[in-house]
mmCIF file of the N, C-alpha and C atoms, coordinates in Angstrom:
data_MODEL
# 
_entry.id   MODEL 
# 
loop_
_atom_site.group_PDB 
_atom_site.id 
_atom_site.type_symbol 
_atom_site.label_atom_id 
_atom_site.label_alt_id 
_atom_site.label_comp_id 
_atom_site.label_asym_id 
_atom_site.label_entity_id 
_atom_site.label_seq_id 
_atom_site.pdbx_PDB_ins_code 
_atom_site.Cartn_x 
_atom_site.Cartn_y 
_atom_site.Cartn_z 
_atom_site.occupancy 
_atom_site.B_iso_or_equiv 
_atom_site.pdbx_formal_charge 
_atom_site.auth_seq_id 
_atom_site.auth_comp_id 
_atom_site.auth_asym_id 
_atom_site.auth_atom_id 
_atom_site.pdbx_PDB_model_num 
ATOM 1   N N  . MET A 1 1  ? 10.208 28.771  6.729   1.00 0.00 ? 1  MET A N  1 
ATOM 2   C CA . MET A 1 1  ? 8.799  28.909  6.369   1.00 0.00 ? 1  MET A CA 1 
ATOM 3   C C  . MET A 1 1  ? 8.674  29.874  5.195   1.00 0.00 ? 1  MET A C  1 
ATOM 4   N N  . PRO A 1 2  ? 7.885  29.501  4.207   1.00 0.00 ? 2  PRO A N  1 
ATOM 5   C CA . PRO A 1 2  ? 7.738  30.375  3.044   1.00 0.00 ? 2  PRO A CA 1 
ATOM 6   C C  . PRO A 1 2  ? 7.021  31.683  3.388   1.00 0.00 ? 2  PRO A C  1 
ATOM 7   N N  . GLN A 1 3  ? 7.320  32.694  2.612   1.00 0.00 ? 3  GLN A N  1 
ATOM 8   C CA . GLN A 1 3  ? 6.698  34.000  2.800   1.00 0.00 ? 3  GLN A CA 1 
ATOM 9   C C  . GLN A 1 3  ? 5.577  34.251  1.795   1.00 0.00 ? 3  GLN A C  1 
ATOM 10  N N  . ILE A 1 4  ? 5.707  33.659  0.618   1.00 0.00 ? 4  ILE A N  1 
ATOM 11  C CA . ILE A 1 4  ? 4.740  33.882  -0.453  1.00 0.00 ? 4  ILE A CA 1 
ATOM 12  C C  . ILE A 1 4  ? 3.475  33.066  -0.172  1.00 0.00 ? 4  ILE A C  1 
ATOM 13  N N  . LYS A 1 5  ? 2.329  33.671  -0.434  1.00 0.00 ? 5  LYS A N  1 
ATOM 14  C CA . LYS A 1 5  ? 1.045  33.071  -0.099  1.00 0.00 ? 5  LYS A CA 1 
ATOM 15  C C  . LYS A 1 5  ? 0.852  31.710  -0.780  1.00 0.00 ? 5  LYS A C  1 
ATOM 16  N N  . SER A 1 6  ? 1.205  31.613  -2.048  1.00 0.00 ? 6  SER A N  1 
ATOM 17  C CA . SER A 1 6  ? 1.027  30.350  -2.771  1.00 0.00 ? 6  SER A CA 1 
ATOM 18  C C  . SER A 1 6  ? 1.960  29.269  -2.222  1.00 0.00 ? 6  SER A C  1 
ATOM 19  N N  . ALA A 1 7  ? 3.154  29.670  -1.794  1.00 0.00 ? 7  ALA A N  1 
ATOM 20  C CA . ALA A 1 7  ? 4.100  28.709  -1.226  1.00 0.00 ? 7  ALA A CA 1 
ATOM 21  C C  . ALA A 1 7  ? 3.614  28.215  0.139   1.00 0.00 ? 7  ALA A C  1 
ATOM 22  N N  . ILE A 1 8  ? 2.993  29.102  0.903   1.00 0.00 ? 8  ILE A N  1 
ATOM 23  C CA . ILE A 1 8  ? 2.429  28.711  2.202   1.00 0.00 ? 8  ILE A CA 1 
ATOM 24  C C  . ILE A 1 8  ? 1.328  27.675  1.992   1.00 0.00 ? 8  ILE A C  1 
ATOM 25  N N  . LYS A 1 9  ? 0.462  27.918  1.004   1.00 0.00 ? 9  LYS A N  1 
ATOM 26  C CA . LYS A 1 9  ? -0.615 26.992  0.706   1.00 0.00 ? 9  LYS A CA 1 
ATOM 27  C C  . LYS A 1 9  ? -0.063 25.652  0.216   1.00 0.00 ? 9  LYS A C  1 
ATOM 28  N N  . ARG A 1 10 ? 0.993  25.712  -0.575  1.00 0.00 ? 10 ARG A N  1 
ATOM 29  C CA . ARG A 1 10 ? 1.600  24.494  -1.106  1.00 0.00 ? 10 ARG A CA 1 
ATOM 30  C C  . ARG A 1 10 ? 2.135  23.620  0.026   1.00 0.00 ? 10 ARG A C  1 
ATOM 31  N N  . VAL A 1 11 ? 2.784  24.239  1.009   1.00 0.00 ? 11 VAL A N  1 
ATOM 32  C CA . VAL A 1 11 ? 3.307  23.483  2.155   1.00 0.00 ? 11 VAL A CA 1 
ATOM 33  C C  . VAL A 1 11 ? 2.162  22.810  2.897   1.00 0.00 ? 11 VAL A C  1 
ATOM 34  N N  . LYS A 1 12 ? 1.075  23.547  3.051   1.00 0.00 ? 12 LYS A N  1 
ATOM 35  C CA . LYS A 1 12 ? -0.090 23.020  3.758   1.00 0.00 ? 12 LYS A CA 1 
ATOM 36  C C  . LYS A 1 12 ? -0.678 21.815  3.016   1.00 0.00 ? 12 LYS A C  1 
ATOM 37  N N  . THR A 1 13 ? -0.837 21.927  1.711   1.00 0.00 ? 13 THR A N  1 
ATOM 38  C CA . THR A 1 13 ? -1.411 20.825  0.948   1.00 0.00 ? 13 THR A CA 1 
ATOM 39  C C  . THR A 1 13 ? -0.454 19.634  0.871   1.00 0.00 ? 13 THR A C  1 
ATOM 40  N N  . GLN A 1 14 ? 0.849  19.909  0.841   1.00 0.00 ? 14 GLN A N  1 
ATOM 41  C CA . GLN A 1 14 ? 1.828  18.817  0.835   1.00 0.00 ? 14 GLN A CA 1 
ATOM 42  C C  . GLN A 1 14 ? 1.747  18.017  2.128   1.00 0.00 ? 14 GLN A C  1 
ATOM 43  N N  . ASN A 1 15 ? 1.592  18.717  3.249   1.00 0.00 ? 15 ASN A N  1 
ATOM 44  C CA . ASN A 1 15 ? 1.487  18.024  4.532   1.00 0.00 ? 15 ASN A CA 1 
ATOM 45  C C  . ASN A 1 15 ? 0.233  17.154  4.591   1.00 0.00 ? 15 ASN A C  1 
ATOM 46  N N  . GLU A 1 16 ? -0.874 17.675  4.085   1.00 0.00 ? 16 GLU A N  1 
ATOM 47  C CA . GLU A 1 16 ? -2.116 16.898  4.061   1.00 0.00 ? 16 GLU A CA 1 
ATOM 48  C C  . GLU A 1 16 ? -1.976 15.670  3.174   1.00 0.00 ? 16 GLU A C  1 
ATOM 49  N N  . ALA A 1 17 ? -1.373 15.849  2.008   1.00 0.00 ? 17 ALA A N  1 
ATOM 50  C CA . ALA A 1 17 ? -1.175 14.729  1.089   1.00 0.00 ? 17 ALA A CA 1 
ATOM 51  C C  . ALA A 1 17 ? -0.226 13.702  1.688   1.00 0.00 ? 17 ALA A C  1 
ATOM 52  N N  . ASN A 1 18 ? 0.790  14.162  2.389   1.00 0.00 ? 18 ASN A N  1 
ATOM 53  C CA . ASN A 1 18 ? 1.751  13.256  3.012   1.00 0.00 ? 18 ASN A CA 1 
ATOM 54  C C  . ASN A 1 18 ? 1.066  12.382  4.057   1.00 0.00 ? 18 ASN A C  1 
ATOM 55  N N  . LYS A 1 19 ? 0.197  12.981  4.862   1.00 0.00 ? 19 LYS A N  1 
ATOM 56  C CA . LYS A 1 19 ? -0.539 12.207  5.871   1.00 0.00 ? 19 LYS A CA 1 
ATOM 57  C C  . LYS A 1 19 ? -1.436 11.175  5.207   1.00 0.00 ? 19 LYS A C  1 
ATOM 58  N N  . ARG A 1 20 ? -2.133 11.599  4.162   1.00 0.00 ? 20 ARG A N  1 
ATOM 59  C CA . ARG A 1 20 ? -3.047 10.696  3.460   1.00 0.00 ? 20 ARG A CA 1 
ATOM 60  C C  . ARG A 1 20 ? -2.272 9.547   2.816   1.00 0.00 ? 20 ARG A C  1 
ATOM 61  N N  . ASN A 1 21 ? -1.166 9.861   2.139   1.00 0.00 ? 21 ASN A N  1 
ATOM 62  C CA . ASN A 1 21 ? -0.365 8.827   1.480   1.00 0.00 ? 21 ASN A CA 1 
ATOM 63  C C  . ASN A 1 21 ? 0.258  7.878   2.488   1.00 0.00 ? 21 ASN A C  1 
ATOM 64  N N  . SER A 1 22 ? 0.717  8.402   3.615   1.00 0.00 ? 22 SER A N  1 
ATOM 65  C CA . SER A 1 22 ? 1.314  7.554   4.648   1.00 0.00 ? 22 SER A CA 1 
ATOM 66  C C  . SER A 1 22 ? 0.296  6.570   5.196   1.00 0.00 ? 22 SER A C  1 
ATOM 67  N N  . ALA A 1 23 ? -0.918 7.043   5.417   1.00 0.00 ? 23 ALA A N  1 
ATOM 68  C CA . ALA A 1 23 ? -1.966 6.164   5.931   1.00 0.00 ? 23 ALA A CA 1 
ATOM 69  C C  . ALA A 1 23 ? -2.278 5.047   4.940   1.00 0.00 ? 23 ALA A C  1 
ATOM 70  N N  . GLN A 1 24 ? -2.369 5.385   3.663   1.00 0.00 ? 24 GLN A N  1 
ATOM 71  C CA . GLN A 1 24 ? -2.661 4.379   2.639   1.00 0.00 ? 24 GLN A CA 1 
ATOM 72  C C  . GLN A 1 24 ? -1.526 3.359   2.519   1.00 0.00 ? 24 GLN A C  1 
ATOM 73  N N  . MET A 1 25 ? -0.287 3.838   2.589   1.00 0.00 ? 25 MET A N  1 
ATOM 74  C CA . MET A 1 25 ? 0.851  2.922   2.504   1.00 0.00 ? 25 MET A CA 1 
ATOM 75  C C  . MET A 1 25 ? 0.903  1.994   3.711   1.00 0.00 ? 25 MET A C  1 
ATOM 76  N N  . ASN A 1 26 ? 0.542  2.516   4.890   1.00 0.00 ? 26 ASN A N  1 
ATOM 77  C CA . ASN A 1 26 ? 0.509  1.673   6.086   1.00 0.00 ? 26 ASN A CA 1 
ATOM 78  C C  . ASN A 1 26 ? -0.537 0.570   5.943   1.00 0.00 ? 26 ASN A C  1 
ATOM 79  N N  . LYS A 1 27 ? -1.698 0.902   5.381   1.00 0.00 ? 27 LYS A N  1 
ATOM 80  C CA . LYS A 1 27 ? -2.730 -0.116  5.150   1.00 0.00 ? 27 LYS A CA 1 
ATOM 81  C C  . LYS A 1 27 ? -2.221 -1.184  4.195   1.00 0.00 ? 27 LYS A C  1 
ATOM 82  N N  . LEU A 1 28 ? -1.522 -0.759  3.158   1.00 0.00 ? 28 LEU A N  1 
ATOM 83  C CA . LEU A 1 28 ? -0.971 -1.688  2.177   1.00 0.00 ? 28 LEU A CA 1 
ATOM 84  C C  . LEU A 1 28 ? 0.036  -2.625  2.839   1.00 0.00 ? 28 LEU A C  1 
ATOM 85  N N  . ARG A 1 29 ? 0.965  -2.049  3.559   1.00 0.00 ? 29 ARG A N  1 
ATOM 86  C CA . ARG A 1 29 ? 2.001  -2.860  4.211   1.00 0.00 ? 29 ARG A CA 1 
ATOM 87  C C  . ARG A 1 29 ? 1.395  -3.834  5.223   1.00 0.00 ? 29 ARG A C  1 
ATOM 88  N N  . THR A 1 30 ? 0.396  -3.373  5.957   1.00 0.00 ? 30 THR A N  1 
ATOM 89  C CA . THR A 1 30 ? -0.252 -4.222  6.951   1.00 0.00 ? 30 THR A CA 1 
ATOM 90  C C  . THR A 1 30 ? -0.931 -5.410  6.286   1.00 0.00 ? 30 THR A C  1 
ATOM 91  N N  . ALA A 1 31 ? -1.619 -5.172  5.174   1.00 0.00 ? 31 ALA A N  1 
ATOM 92  C CA . ALA A 1 31 ? -2.305 -6.256  4.470   1.00 0.00 ? 31 ALA A CA 1 
ATOM 93  C C  . ALA A 1 31 ? -1.310 -7.301  3.990   1.00 0.00 ? 31 ALA A C  1 
ATOM 94  N N  . VAL A 1 32 ? -0.182 -6.855  3.455   1.00 0.00 ? 32 VAL A N  1 
ATOM 95  C CA . VAL A 1 32 ? 0.834  -7.785  2.962   1.00 0.00 ? 32 VAL A CA 1 
ATOM 96  C C  . VAL A 1 32 ? 1.457  -8.561  4.125   1.00 0.00 ? 32 VAL A C  1 
ATOM 97  N N  . LYS A 1 33 ? 1.736  -7.878  5.228   1.00 0.00 ? 33 LYS A N  1 
ATOM 98  C CA . LYS A 1 33 ? 2.332  -8.545  6.387   1.00 0.00 ? 33 LYS A CA 1 
ATOM 99  C C  . LYS A 1 33 ? 1.388  -9.582  6.974   1.00 0.00 ? 33 LYS A C  1 
ATOM 100 N N  . LYS A 1 34 ? 0.084  -9.277  7.015   1.00 0.00 ? 34 LYS A N  1 
ATOM 101 C CA . LYS A 1 34 ? -0.888 -10.238 7.538   1.00 0.00 ? 34 LYS A CA 1 
ATOM 102 C C  . LYS A 1 34 ? -0.899 -11.498 6.689   1.00 0.00 ? 34 LYS A C  1 
ATOM 103 N N  . PHE A 1 35 ? -0.836 -11.326 5.365   1.00 0.00 ? 35 PHE A N  1 
ATOM 104 C CA . PHE A 1 35 ? -0.824 -12.484 4.481   1.00 0.00 ? 35 PHE A CA 1 
ATOM 105 C C  . PHE A 1 35 ? 0.438  -13.318 4.693   1.00 0.00 ? 35 PHE A C  1 
ATOM 106 N N  . LYS A 1 36 ? 1.578  -12.655 4.751   1.00 0.00 ? 36 LYS A N  1 
ATOM 107 C CA . LYS A 1 36 ? 2.835  -13.384 4.932   1.00 0.00 ? 36 LYS A CA 1 
ATOM 108 C C  . LYS A 1 36 ? 2.867  -14.125 6.260   1.00 0.00 ? 36 LYS A C  1 
ATOM 109 N N  . ALA A 1 37 ? 2.325  -13.507 7.304   1.00 0.00 ? 37 ALA A N  1 
ATOM 110 C CA . ALA A 1 37 ? 2.274  -14.161 8.613   1.00 0.00 ? 37 ALA A CA 1 
ATOM 111 C C  . ALA A 1 37 ? 1.347  -15.372 8.572   1.00 0.00 ? 37 ALA A C  1 
ATOM 112 N N  . ALA A 1 38 ? 0.233  -15.253 7.864   1.00 0.00 ? 38 ALA A N  1 
ATOM 113 C CA . ALA A 1 38 ? -0.709 -16.369 7.753   1.00 0.00 ? 38 ALA A CA 1 
ATOM 114 C C  . ALA A 1 38 ? -0.093 -17.531 6.993   1.00 0.00 ? 38 ALA A C  1 
ATOM 115 N N  . VAL A 1 39 ? 0.663  -17.224 5.944   1.00 0.00 ? 39 VAL A N  1 
ATOM 116 C CA . VAL A 1 39 ? 1.319  -18.281 5.170   1.00 0.00 ? 39 VAL A CA 1 
ATOM 117 C C  . VAL A 1 39 ? 2.377  -18.976 6.028   1.00 0.00 ? 39 VAL A C  1 
ATOM 118 N N  . ALA A 1 40 ? 3.128  -18.188 6.776   1.00 0.00 ? 40 ALA A N  1 
ATOM 119 C CA . ALA A 1 40 ? 4.171  -18.767 7.628   1.00 0.00 ? 40 ALA A CA 1 
ATOM 120 C C  . ALA A 1 40 ? 3.577  -19.655 8.717   1.00 0.00 ? 40 ALA A C  1 
ATOM 121 N N  . ALA A 1 41 ? 2.402  -19.265 9.217   1.00 0.00 ? 41 ALA A N  1 
ATOM 122 C CA . ALA A 1 41 ? 1.752  -20.041 10.264  1.00 0.00 ? 41 ALA A CA 1 
ATOM 123 C C  . ALA A 1 41 ? 0.938  -21.196 9.697   1.00 0.00 ? 41 ALA A C  1 
ATOM 124 N N  . GLY A 1 42 ? 0.744  -21.215 8.386   1.00 0.00 ? 42 GLY A N  1 
ATOM 125 C CA . GLY A 1 42 ? -0.009 -22.279 7.746   1.00 0.00 ? 42 GLY A CA 1 
ATOM 126 C C  . GLY A 1 42 ? -1.504 -22.186 8.007   1.00 0.00 ? 42 GLY A C  1 
ATOM 127 N N  . GLU A 1 43 ? -2.021 -20.992 8.121   1.00 0.00 ? 43 GLU A N  1 
ATOM 128 C CA . GLU A 1 43 ? -3.438 -20.798 8.420   1.00 0.00 ? 43 GLU A CA 1 
ATOM 129 C C  . GLU A 1 43 ? -4.310 -21.058 7.195   1.00 0.00 ? 43 GLU A C  1 
ATOM 130 N N  . GLU A 1 44 ? -5.584 -21.344 7.472   1.00 0.00 ? 44 GLU A N  1 
ATOM 131 C CA . GLU A 1 44 ? -6.542 -21.670 6.415   1.00 0.00 ? 44 GLU A CA 1 
ATOM 132 C C  . GLU A 1 44 ? -6.978 -20.444 5.610   1.00 0.00 ? 44 GLU A C  1 
ATOM 133 N N  . ASP A 1 45 ? -7.070 -19.278 6.255   1.00 0.00 ? 45 ASP A N  1 
ATOM 134 C CA . ASP A 1 45 ? -7.613 -18.085 5.601   1.00 0.00 ? 45 ASP A CA 1 
ATOM 135 C C  . ASP A 1 45 ? -6.555 -17.299 4.830   1.00 0.00 ? 45 ASP A C  1 
ATOM 136 N N  . ALA A 1 46 ? -5.447 -17.932 4.480   1.00 0.00 ? 46 ALA A N  1 
ATOM 137 C CA . ALA A 1 46 ? -4.372 -17.241 3.767   1.00 0.00 ? 46 ALA A CA 1 
ATOM 138 C C  . ALA A 1 46 ? -4.820 -16.785 2.381   1.00 0.00 ? 46 ALA A C  1 
ATOM 139 N N  . SER A 1 47 ? -5.667 -17.572 1.728   1.00 0.00 ? 47 SER A N  1 
ATOM 140 C CA . SER A 1 47 ? -6.111 -17.178 0.388   1.00 0.00 ? 47 SER A CA 1 
ATOM 141 C C  . SER A 1 47 ? -6.975 -15.925 0.444   1.00 0.00 ? 47 SER A C  1 
ATOM 142 N N  . LYS A 1 48 ? -7.782 -15.805 1.484   1.00 0.00 ? 48 LYS A N  1 
ATOM 143 C CA . LYS A 1 48 ? -8.610 -14.606 1.660   1.00 0.00 ? 48 LYS A CA 1 
ATOM 144 C C  . LYS A 1 48 ? -7.718 -13.390 1.917   1.00 0.00 ? 48 LYS A C  1 
ATOM 145 N N  . LEU A 1 49 ? -6.708 -13.579 2.738   1.00 0.00 ? 49 LEU A N  1 
ATOM 146 C CA . LEU A 1 49 ? -5.775 -12.487 3.043   1.00 0.00 ? 49 LEU A CA 1 
ATOM 147 C C  . LEU A 1 49 ? -4.965 -12.096 1.807   1.00 0.00 ? 49 LEU A C  1 
ATOM 148 N N  . ARG A 1 50 ? -4.685 -13.084 0.953   1.00 0.00 ? 50 ARG A N  1 
ATOM 149 C CA . ARG A 1 50 ? -3.967 -12.773 -0.293  1.00 0.00 ? 50 ARG A CA 1 
ATOM 150 C C  . ARG A 1 50 ? -4.805 -11.873 -1.191  1.00 0.00 ? 50 ARG A C  1 
ATOM 151 N N  . LEU A 1 51 ? -6.093 -12.161 -1.280  1.00 0.00 ? 51 LEU A N  1 
ATOM 152 C CA . LEU A 1 51 ? -6.978 -11.318 -2.087  1.00 0.00 ? 51 LEU A CA 1 
ATOM 153 C C  . LEU A 1 51 ? -7.037 -9.897  -1.524  1.00 0.00 ? 51 LEU A C  1 
ATOM 154 N N  . GLU A 1 52 ? -7.060 -9.772  -0.213  1.00 0.00 ? 52 GLU A N  1 
ATOM 155 C CA . GLU A 1 52 ? -7.073 -8.450  0.418   1.00 0.00 ? 52 GLU A CA 1 
ATOM 156 C C  . GLU A 1 52 ? -5.776 -7.697  0.127   1.00 0.00 ? 52 GLU A C  1 
ATOM 157 N N  . ALA A 1 53 ? -4.658 -8.404  0.184   1.00 0.00 ? 53 ALA A N  1 
ATOM 158 C CA . ALA A 1 53 ? -3.365 -7.772  -0.088  1.00 0.00 ? 53 ALA A CA 1 
ATOM 159 C C  . ALA A 1 53 ? -3.279 -7.327  -1.544  1.00 0.00 ? 53 ALA A C  1 
ATOM 160 N N  . GLU A 1 54 ? -3.757 -8.165  -2.464  1.00 0.00 ? 54 GLU A N  1 
ATOM 161 C CA . GLU A 1 54 ? -3.742 -7.796  -3.879  1.00 0.00 ? 54 GLU A CA 1 
ATOM 162 C C  . GLU A 1 54 ? -4.666 -6.612  -4.138  1.00 0.00 ? 54 GLU A C  1 
ATOM 163 N N  . SER A 1 55 ? -5.790 -6.578  -3.460  1.00 0.00 ? 55 SER A N  1 
ATOM 164 C CA . SER A 1 55 ? -6.713 -5.448  -3.591  1.00 0.00 ? 55 SER A CA 1 
ATOM 165 C C  . SER A 1 55 ? -6.055 -4.174  -3.094  1.00 0.00 ? 55 SER A C  1 
ATOM 166 N N  . ALA A 1 56 ? -5.338 -4.269  -1.977  1.00 0.00 ? 56 ALA A N  1 
ATOM 167 C CA . ALA A 1 56 ? -4.638 -3.100  -1.440  1.00 0.00 ? 56 ALA A CA 1 
ATOM 168 C C  . ALA A 1 56 ? -3.572 -2.608  -2.414  1.00 0.00 ? 56 ALA A C  1 
ATOM 169 N N  . LEU A 1 57 ? -2.890 -3.534  -3.068  1.00 0.00 ? 57 LEU A N  1 
ATOM 170 C CA . LEU A 1 57 ? -1.894 -3.155  -4.073  1.00 0.00 ? 57 LEU A CA 1 
ATOM 171 C C  . LEU A 1 57 ? -2.551 -2.439  -5.250  1.00 0.00 ? 57 LEU A C  1 
ATOM 172 N N  . ASP A 1 58 ? -3.682 -2.967  -5.706  1.00 0.00 ? 58 ASP A N  1 
ATOM 173 C CA . ASP A 1 58 ? -4.384 -2.343  -6.829  1.00 0.00 ? 58 ASP A CA 1 
ATOM 174 C C  . ASP A 1 58 ? -4.872 -0.942  -6.471  1.00 0.00 ? 58 ASP A C  1 
ATOM 175 N N  . LYS A 1 59 ? -5.356 -0.775  -5.238  1.00 0.00 ? 59 LYS A N  1 
ATOM 176 C CA . LYS A 1 59 ? -5.812 0.542   -4.801  1.00 0.00 ? 59 LYS A CA 1 
ATOM 177 C C  . LYS A 1 59 ? -4.660 1.529   -4.726  1.00 0.00 ? 59 LYS A C  1 
ATOM 178 N N  . ALA A 1 60 ? -3.502 1.048   -4.291  1.00 0.00 ? 60 ALA A N  1 
ATOM 179 C CA . ALA A 1 60 ? -2.329 1.920   -4.208  1.00 0.00 ? 60 ALA A CA 1 
ATOM 180 C C  . ALA A 1 60 ? -1.893 2.380   -5.601  1.00 0.00 ? 60 ALA A C  1 
ATOM 181 N N  . VAL A 1 61 ? -2.020 1.499   -6.584  1.00 0.00 ? 61 VAL A N  1 
ATOM 182 C CA . VAL A 1 61 ? -1.688 1.875   -7.960  1.00 0.00 ? 61 VAL A CA 1 
ATOM 183 C C  . VAL A 1 61 ? -2.676 2.918   -8.457  1.00 0.00 ? 61 VAL A C  1 
ATOM 184 N N  . ALA A 1 62 ? -3.964 2.705   -8.173  1.00 0.00 ? 62 ALA A N  1 
ATOM 185 C CA . ALA A 1 62 ? -4.995 3.633   -8.633  1.00 0.00 ? 62 ALA A CA 1 
ATOM 186 C C  . ALA A 1 62 ? -4.808 5.019   -8.031  1.00 0.00 ? 62 ALA A C  1 
ATOM 187 N N  . LYS A 1 63 ? -4.297 5.063   -6.813  1.00 0.00 ? 63 LYS A N  1 
ATOM 188 C CA . LYS A 1 63 ? -4.097 6.348   -6.139  1.00 0.00 ? 63 LYS A CA 1 
ATOM 189 C C  . LYS A 1 63 ? -2.736 6.959   -6.449  1.00 0.00 ? 63 LYS A C  1 
ATOM 190 N N  . GLY A 1 64 ? -1.913 6.241   -7.207  1.00 0.00 ? 64 GLY A N  1 
ATOM 191 C CA . GLY A 1 64 ? -0.618 6.778   -7.600  1.00 0.00 ? 64 GLY A CA 1 
ATOM 192 C C  . GLY A 1 64 ? 0.451  6.655   -6.533  1.00 0.00 ? 64 GLY A C  1 
ATOM 193 N N  . LEU A 1 65 ? 0.252  5.772   -5.576  1.00 0.00 ? 65 LEU A N  1 
ATOM 194 C CA . LEU A 1 65 ? 1.241  5.607   -4.503  1.00 0.00 ? 65 LEU A CA 1 
ATOM 195 C C  . LEU A 1 65 ? 2.421  4.754   -4.941  1.00 0.00 ? 65 LEU A C  1 
ATOM 196 N N  . ILE A 1 66 ? 2.131  3.738   -5.738  1.00 0.00 ? 66 ILE A N  1 
ATOM 197 C CA . ILE A 1 66 ? 3.195  2.872   -6.235  1.00 0.00 ? 66 ILE A CA 1 
ATOM 198 C C  . ILE A 1 66 ? 3.008  2.686   -7.741  1.00 0.00 ? 66 ILE A C  1 
ATOM 199 N N  . HIS A 1 67 ? 4.062  2.263   -8.402  1.00 0.00 ? 67 HIS A N  1 
ATOM 200 C CA . HIS A 1 67 ? 4.020  2.044   -9.850  1.00 0.00 ? 67 HIS A CA 1 
ATOM 201 C C  . HIS A 1 67 ? 3.319  0.719   -10.137 1.00 0.00 ? 67 HIS A C  1 
ATOM 202 N N  . LYS A 1 68 ? 2.676  0.631   -11.277 1.00 0.00 ? 68 LYS A N  1 
ATOM 203 C CA . LYS A 1 68 ? 1.924  -0.578  -11.619 1.00 0.00 ? 68 LYS A CA 1 
ATOM 204 C C  . LYS A 1 68 ? 2.828  -1.796  -11.758 1.00 0.00 ? 68 LYS A C  1 
ATOM 205 N N  . ASN A 1 69 ? 4.068  -1.593  -12.203 1.00 0.00 ? 69 ASN A N  1 
ATOM 206 C CA . ASN A 1 69 ? 4.985  -2.733  -12.324 1.00 0.00 ? 69 ASN A CA 1 
ATOM 207 C C  . ASN A 1 69 ? 5.390  -3.272  -10.960 1.00 0.00 ? 69 ASN A C  1 
ATOM 208 N N  . LYS A 1 70 ? 5.534  -2.392  -9.987  1.00 0.00 ? 70 LYS A N  1 
ATOM 209 C CA . LYS A 1 70 ? 5.845  -2.845  -8.624  1.00 0.00 ? 70 LYS A CA 1 
ATOM 210 C C  . LYS A 1 70 ? 4.688  -3.657  -8.066  1.00 0.00 ? 70 LYS A C  1 
ATOM 211 N N  . ALA A 1 71 ? 3.470  -3.198  -8.321  1.00 0.00 ? 71 ALA A N  1 
ATOM 212 C CA . ALA A 1 71 ? 2.297  -3.929  -7.845  1.00 0.00 ? 71 ALA A CA 1 
ATOM 213 C C  . ALA A 1 71 ? 2.228  -5.304  -8.495  1.00 0.00 ? 71 ALA A C  1 
ATOM 214 N N  . ALA A 1 72 ? 2.488  -5.370  -9.787  1.00 0.00 ? 72 ALA A N  1 
ATOM 215 C CA . ALA A 1 72 ? 2.465  -6.643  -10.490 1.00 0.00 ? 72 ALA A CA 1 
ATOM 216 C C  . ALA A 1 72 ? 3.539  -7.585  -9.942  1.00 0.00 ? 72 ALA A C  1 
ATOM 217 N N  . ARG A 1 73 ? 4.710  -7.043  -9.689  1.00 0.00 ? 73 ARG A N  1 
ATOM 218 C CA . ARG A 1 73 ? 5.806  -7.850  -9.134  1.00 0.00 ? 73 ARG A CA 1 
ATOM 219 C C  . ARG A 1 73 ? 5.441  -8.370  -7.741  1.00 0.00 ? 73 ARG A C  1 
ATOM 220 N N  . ASP A 1 74 ? 4.875  -7.501  -6.917  1.00 0.00 ? 74 ASP A N  1 
ATOM 221 C CA . ASP A 1 74 ? 4.496  -7.904  -5.560  1.00 0.00 ? 74 ASP A CA 1 
ATOM 222 C C  . ASP A 1 74 ? 3.378  -8.939  -5.576  1.00 0.00 ? 74 ASP A C  1 
ATOM 223 N N  . LYS A 1 75 ? 2.397  -8.767  -6.472  1.00 0.00 ? 75 LYS A N  1 
ATOM 224 C CA . LYS A 1 75 ? 1.302  -9.733  -6.575  1.00 0.00 ? 75 LYS A CA 1 
ATOM 225 C C  . LYS A 1 75 ? 1.831  -11.087 -7.029  1.00 0.00 ? 75 LYS A C  1 
ATOM 226 N N  . SER A 1 76 ? 2.800  -11.068 -7.926  1.00 0.00 ? 76 SER A N  1 
ATOM 227 C CA . SER A 1 76 ? 3.403  -12.314 -8.380  1.00 0.00 ? 76 SER A CA 1 
ATOM 228 C C  . SER A 1 76 ? 4.113  -13.025 -7.224  1.00 0.00 ? 76 SER A C  1 
ATOM 229 N N  . ARG A 1 77 ? 4.802  -12.252 -6.419  1.00 0.00 ? 77 ARG A N  1 
ATOM 230 C CA . ARG A 1 77 ? 5.515  -12.842 -5.272  1.00 0.00 ? 77 ARG A CA 1 
ATOM 231 C C  . ARG A 1 77 ? 4.536  -13.397 -4.237  1.00 0.00 ? 77 ARG A C  1 
ATOM 232 N N  . LEU A 1 78 ? 3.411  -12.705 -4.051  1.00 0.00 ? 78 LEU A N  1 
ATOM 233 C CA . LEU A 1 78 ? 2.402  -13.195 -3.116  1.00 0.00 ? 78 LEU A CA 1 
ATOM 234 C C  . LEU A 1 78 ? 1.816  -14.508 -3.620  1.00 0.00 ? 78 LEU A C  1 
ATOM 235 N N  . ALA A 1 79 ? 1.549  -14.602 -4.914  1.00 0.00 ? 79 ALA A N  1 
ATOM 236 C CA . ALA A 1 79 ? 1.013  -15.828 -5.493  1.00 0.00 ? 79 ALA A CA 1 
ATOM 237 C C  . ALA A 1 79 ? 2.000  -16.974 -5.343  1.00 0.00 ? 79 ALA A C  1 
ATOM 238 N N  . LYS A 1 80 ? 3.277  -16.660 -5.515  1.00 0.00 ? 80 LYS A N  1 
ATOM 239 C CA . LYS A 1 80 ? 4.314  -17.690 -5.374  1.00 0.00 ? 80 LYS A CA 1 
ATOM 240 C C  . LYS A 1 80 ? 4.373  -18.187 -3.924  1.00 0.00 ? 80 LYS A C  1 
ATOM 241 N N  . LEU A 1 81 ? 4.213  -17.288 -2.982  1.00 0.00 ? 81 LEU A N  1 
ATOM 242 C CA . LEU A 1 81 ? 4.200  -17.659 -1.565  1.00 0.00 ? 81 LEU A CA 1 
ATOM 243 C C  . LEU A 1 81 ? 2.997  -18.550 -1.237  1.00 0.00 ? 81 LEU A C  1 
ATOM 244 N N  . ALA A 1 82 ? 1.879  -18.283 -1.885  1.00 0.00 ? 82 ALA A N  1 
ATOM 245 C CA . ALA A 1 82 ? 0.646  -18.992 -1.579  1.00 0.00 ? 82 ALA A CA 1 
ATOM 246 C C  . ALA A 1 82 ? 0.693  -20.466 -1.994  1.00 0.00 ? 82 ALA A C  1 
ATOM 247 N N  . LYS A 1 83 ? 1.527  -20.780 -2.968  1.00 0.00 ? 83 LYS A N  1 
ATOM 248 C CA . LYS A 1 83 ? 1.612  -22.155 -3.458  1.00 0.00 ? 83 LYS A CA 1 
ATOM 249 C C  . LYS A 1 83 ? 2.312  -23.076 -2.491  1.00 0.00 ? 83 LYS A C  1 
# 
C-alpha cells in the first residue's frame, strides 16, 4: 500500500476506473455474443442485434476502451456474419 497521499488517491481512482471499464467491456462483449448467438440460431432480429453490437463498439471507442481499428475490424466481421 502506498504511503504518499497522491499515490493513495491514484490507487483509489485506478480501482474506480477499473470497475467502470470492466462494466463497459462486459456490456460490449454481451452485445456481440447476443448477435452471434442470434445468427447461429437463424433468428429474425439478428439485424437489430447487429446494430446494438456496432453501437456498443462505437461507444467503447469513444470512451477509449478499445482502439478504433479494432472496432472497425470487429464491425466488419459482424457484417460478414450477417450475410
